[in-house]
C-alpha positions in Angstrom: 123.9 103.8 107.6 123.6 107.3 106.5 120.8 109.4 105.0 121.2 111.2 101.8 119.2 113.7 99.9 118.7 113.3 96.1 117.2 116.5 94.7 116.8 118.7 91.7 116.0 122.3 90.9 112.9 122.8 88.8 115.0 124.7 86.2 117.1 121.6 85.5 114.0 119.8 84.1 114.0 121.5 80.7 111.1 121.8 78.3 109.5 118.7 77.3 106.1 117.7 75.8 103.3 116.4 78.2 103.7 113.0 76.5 107.4 113.0 77.6 106.6 113.8 81.2 103.7 111.1 81.3 106.4 108.5 80.2 108.6 109.6 83.1 106.0 108.9 85.9 105.9 105.2 85.7 109.7 105.1 85.3 110.3 107.2 88.5 107.6 105.2 90.4 109.4 102.0 89.5 112.7 103.3 91.1 110.7 104.4 94.3 109.3 100.8 94.5 112.9 99.4 93.8 114.1 101.6 96.8 111.2 100.4 98.9 111.9 96.6 98.1 115.7 97.3 98.8 114.7 99.0 102.3 116.6 102.3 101.6 113.6 104.4 100.9 112.8 107.2 103.6 110.6 109.6 101.5 110.3 111.2 98.0 108.0 113.7 96.2 107.9 116.5 93.8 107.1 119.9 94.9 104.3 122.2 93.7 105.8 124.4 90.9 104.1 127.7 91.8 106.5 129.3 94.2 103.9 132.0 95.0 102.0 129.4 97.0 105.2 129.1 99.2 105.4 130.7 102.6 108.4 131.4 104.7 109.1 131.4 108.5 112.0 133.6 109.8 112.9 133.9 113.5 116.2 135.7 113.1 114.8 138.9 114.6 114.0 137.0 117.8 110.3 136.9 116.7 108.9 134.4 114.2 107.6 136.2 111.2 105.7 134.1 108.6 105.2 135.7 105.1 103.8 134.7 101.9 106.1 133.5 98.9 109.6 132.2 98.9 112.1 133.5 101.5 114.2 135.1 98.7 113.4 135.7 95.1 115.4 133.6 93.0 115.7 132.2 89.5 116.1 128.6 90.8 114.0 126.6 93.3 113.8 123.1 94.5 111.6 120.9 92.3 111.5 117.6 94.1 113.5 115.4 96.5 114.2 111.9 97.6 115.6 110.8 100.9 117.4 107.4 101.1 119.3 105.6 103.9 122.1 103.7 102.5 125.6 102.4 103.8 127.8 104.7 101.7 128.4 107.2 99.1 128.7 104.4 96.4 125.1 103.2 97.2 123.9 106.8 97.2 125.5 107.4 93.8 123.9 104.3 92.4 120.4 105.5 93.6 121.0 108.9 92.3 121.9 107.6 88.9 118.6 105.4 88.8 116.6 108.6 89.9 118.2 110.8 87.2 117.8 108.2 84.5 114.1 107.6 85.4 113.3 111.4 85.7 115.3 112.5 82.7 117.1 115.4 84.4 120.1 115.9 86.7 120.1 115.2 90.4 122.3 116.5 93.1 123.2 114.4 96.1 124.0 115.6 99.6 124.6 113.5 102.8 122.8 114.6 106.0 124.9 115.2 109.0 124.7 112.5 111.5 122.0 113.1 114.2 123.3 115.3 117.0 126.0 117.0 115.1 126.0 120.7 114.9 
């Protein structure tokens, strides 16, 4: 079994009405419940949209420095994520498709390196 990250950047969501977003919530929750029932769910969640509320920790100087705001200013930022544990890429693709369909916007998928690998 391998863990996969399914995620989206906030900018991929697009402009939609509040009603459209309200319709998406139950669809997304149904997929999460389906993942739990299948035993592949690890965690999932949407992130706060205001990146000004983010903070960063950087130890590259040899001393940990924590600052307010994102680490770098960028036009795109992470909007939400799901972590699943499945046997292979095909299963990860299937779940990513279900998430994309439920949410109504694209999802990217990346496999985690096995534990203990650099």
